[in-house]
C-alpha positions, 0 to 999 in steps of 0.5 A, a space after each residue: 461506485 463513488 469516487 471523490 477527491 479529498 485531500 488530507 492536510 497534515 496536522 501541526 506535527 507536519 510532514 514526516 520524511 520517508 527514510 531514504 534507505 526504504 523509499 521505493 523499494 518495490 513496484 507491484 507488477 502491472 496486472 495481467 488479465 484478459 479484457 478489451 484489446 481495443 480499450 487497452 490500446 486506447 489506454 496505451 496511446 493516451 498514456 503516451 500522450 501523458 508521458 509526452 506532457 510529463 504527467 507521469 503519474 497520470 500515465 502510470 494509471 493509464 498503463 495499469 488500465 491497459 495491462 488490465 485489459 490486455 496482458 500481451 501489450 509488452 510496451 506497457 511494461 517497457 513504458 512503465 519502467 521508463 516512467 519509474 526511472 524518471 520518477 527516481 524509483 529504480 527498484 520500481 523500474 526494475 520490477 517493471 522491466 523484469 515483468 517485460 522480460 518474463 512476458 516476452 519469453 512467454 510470447 516468444 515461446 508461442 511465436 506471437 511476438 509483434 513488431 518492435 518488441 525484440 528491439 525493446 528487449 535489448 534495451 530492457 536487458 541493458 536497463 536491468 543490468 544497470 538497475 540490478 547492480 544498484 539493487 545489489 549495492 542497496 541490499 549490501 548497504 542494508 545488510 551492513 547497516 543491520 549487522 552494525 546495529 545488532 552488534 552495537 545492541 549486543 555490546 551494550 545489552 548489559 551496561 546500557 540496555 536503553 541504547 541497546 533496545 533503541 538500536 534493535 528497534 531500528 533494526 526491527 523497523 527495517 527487518 521485522 523478521 530478524 530473529 537475532 534482533 527479535 530474540 535480544 529485544 525480547 530478553 531486554 523486555 521488548 515485544 518485537 513487531 509481527 513479521 507481516 512480510 510473508 507473501 501468503 496471507 496466513 493468520 491475521 488479527 481478522 481471525 480473532 472474531 467470529 462472524 455472522 457474515 463477511 464481505 470480501 471487497 476484492 473477490 467481489 470487485 466491489 469498487 467496479 471500474 473506479 479510475 484509480 483501481 485495477 484488479 489482477 486475480 486475487 489482488 487489487 492495486 490502487 494508484 492515487 495522485 497528490 489530490 487523493 482519492 476516497 473510493 466507495 463500493 459500487 453497491 452499499 456494503 452493510 456493516 453492523 453494530 459490531 464489525 471488523 474492517 481489515 486490509 492487508 496491503 503493501 505500499 509499492 510506490 510512495 513518491 512524496 512526503 505526503 503519501 498516506 493510505 487508509 480505511 474509511 468507515 462510518 460514512 453517512 448515507 446521504 453522501 460523503 459528508 461525515 466519516 472516520 478514517 484510519 490513515 497510515 503514513 511512514 511512522 504514523 497512524 492517524 484516526 481522522 474525523 470529518 463532518 463537512 456539514 459543520 466544516 469540522 475535521 480533526 485528528 482524534 488520535 495520532 500515534 507513532 508506530 513502527 515504519 510502514 515499509 514500501 514493498 512489505 505487507 502490513 495489516 490495518 484493522 478497525 474494530 467498531 462496536 457501538 461507539 468504540 473504535 479500536 485500530 490495530 496495525 500489524 496485530 498491535 492495538 494502537 488506538 482505542 477511541 470512543 466516538 460521540 453519540 451523535 455519530 452513527 458508525 454503522 455506515 458505509 465504508 471505503 478506502 482513501 489513498 494519496 500520493 502513492 500506489 499500493 497493492 491489496 491482498 485482503 480487504 474485507 468486512 466481517 459482521 461480528 456475531 
């Protein structure tokens, strides 16, 4: 496994602020799996130290590690909730607290409660009551926002179709599965975005090709015990700070002259305007000096080229897309054939680019993330027949 710090610098279009109504909607549950109990306790105690030093992002990484080693440490979820409240992420805190209560009930049923856990339970229940009220208020506000925009679109569908279409686009950015908005948008000549919010993977753009072979990077635990990555069943979580992390598999994953690199993921925490997440490919064999990366931000897809041996880095493509919404599943797919790179977001072709012949795209792969947390339910390479 290779991990390197690589900070992406925004191009001239600058930083794009996150939409206030969508920021930090959901925090993925901390992983629950079996492991080394002593290591879990060490991670937990180190996390407490990071919390005392107010290094909350570092503490969260350590708490993820602790939960990955020992599913029965309820304190992990109690502390994670507190951290997310300090980071002004109430919805993320609510998920952590609810996980605490779920695991508490399981331990109580088995008679395995430990000292202090009952005391924490009362505090957690109080915080859930407070935060749930805020969650309901946010949901009510979003419901009203969507209803008003759809009503506006219906009112002006005949006399001002451009105004109507724009209102519907705003609705579909927030709720891509809204059938009422999608139907009217289609009548006005638009193509609604695919609804990727389903909790099950289902059919994806990856299924368009026939493969000679495939590598499932999550099932094979390809990134090993990288500092920023944890596994829980068939899911993989990634936590990265503002410096960013580029992570490669422990063992080289072969690609081919034609291959497809696909991720299905959701942002679970995006705590600054610098967040981004993406797929890295075409990494040269001599180190992480030359590669391409397809980055997603809130409203952007950027195809970025790096050649550190020449001091070169540039955005070779930069496209505005529908909002990448925290808590909602999204698909990012890169299709490479020779020197051709085609990038799809949620099933829609966004970038079609031809790389210079001096670049060999049949190289290593990896992932890159910065200033955010994400959860992957699919990450795979398919070598096309």
